[in-house]
C-alpha angles and dihedrals in degrees: 000000000000094000088072109018095064098230091138092062114121142066117314117211123205121187110247142176091267121077112269094023130253120300127196133162112264093203120048118251120215133181125225133180130228133205092253095079107260139075135232130213112195145127106288096212099127121103119248096209089088127080102285118154110196095188093066100012089235120161123200116255114267115265129195113285092239092062104030110114088348091159093056107039122094113252112222124240113251115214140157115246123180091343096310137091120261131191114210116199095172103075099083125094091273094045087222142067135232123176113256097010128108120225091248091053091048092051091050093050092047092049091051094049096044092045091057091044092051089054092055090044091054090053091049092048093051091046091052094044092051089056099042091243117156110213131192129189108213115202132178144131117280113282099027091122099252096147093044089050092049093049092051091045090054091050093049094047088055132201094304091071118068109223127179126185134205110199122202124197135140092240141002131033093238095121094048089052090052090051093049089050088055089057107261131110110250140179126203124221114196110199098192105208091353118114100205145024120255132203094257091057092048092049090054090048092051090056089056098039095043097193117209123251116273092020135130119252118198117191114196105201125208111282102267133113096203120052101031088065091073099047120083109203096186093265126148092231141002110230117203112206116204123177122211090240091068104067135260095260098063092105090056093047094049104029097158092065095048091044090054095046124087094194134036119200111202102204139189091037089156085076095056094098089060097046140069093231123139109210094191092053091049093051091045090053091050091050092048085064098036116013092189098052114128114225127205123180119208149145122217089197101053095025093234110152094002092114091059091049093048093046090052091051092051091048092051091046089054090051091051090051091050090053089055093046092051091050091049090049091050092051091048090053090051091050091048091050092050091048089051091052090049092052091050092053095051 
């Protein structure tokens, strides 16, 4: 899992108003001094459970992978599945495995990272709520048609609906360019080696994108059905996008994502007549993981089901605007009451 394996290490790049975009370190750097008279400033991503002497900066000699930290690492469960052997690394306390880390250490690292992320997500959510902006976090595997769906959604909503898009990919700004061509402002986040967006990145992107009040914000996460499940970005809902070319058992293979999502969009339904794909089985699998998940079926190519999706977006946008209006009315009442008290004391 990326909260412990370090795959998100690296420079994140967010498109900005200045040429070349804005770069900032995703992981904090910190300097520390040693007894040998000089200081270091480097990414502190390595784990301190291993033999690491700071007085002399001496590392233990490498040992074969099969024996390194053998007493700490989680040993997988061996089982027989469908006549063959299977190793399961997800049944420890951390539900994941990273070489050289104990389960307890992995849980602690994950808790620390997600706690910081949740703080940023809460700030994003409040910022969006104060402005009546309805935000969705769209997650899927690569090739599900997210960007095509977003472009068609923007076209069908038309110029009367303000739509902004945050695009997440490891490299290139191709998707942001497609969204701009469809008529909506967009900003690209390149995550480098990272496999997901986090709330800090999205907060930085919002500063650059500056979406208008009462608008719709669509966040297209990096194509990945694993890590984005754990990271709250401050959105109103996670939307899991599954195309009919991927297989009915995806919800069972990647349960965390479908458990975290409130909505599943079953896309590319125009291809159903060419495929051996059972829609009812797919929906049943999704609801085995998340009984409350809402399912919409659509095709951005043929237009089937797009009206239901667009109507749902407009309804949710209206609800977000009403929340803002009620909060503004409440604050105005408080101000009026305070002004009345002030008048009475004069």
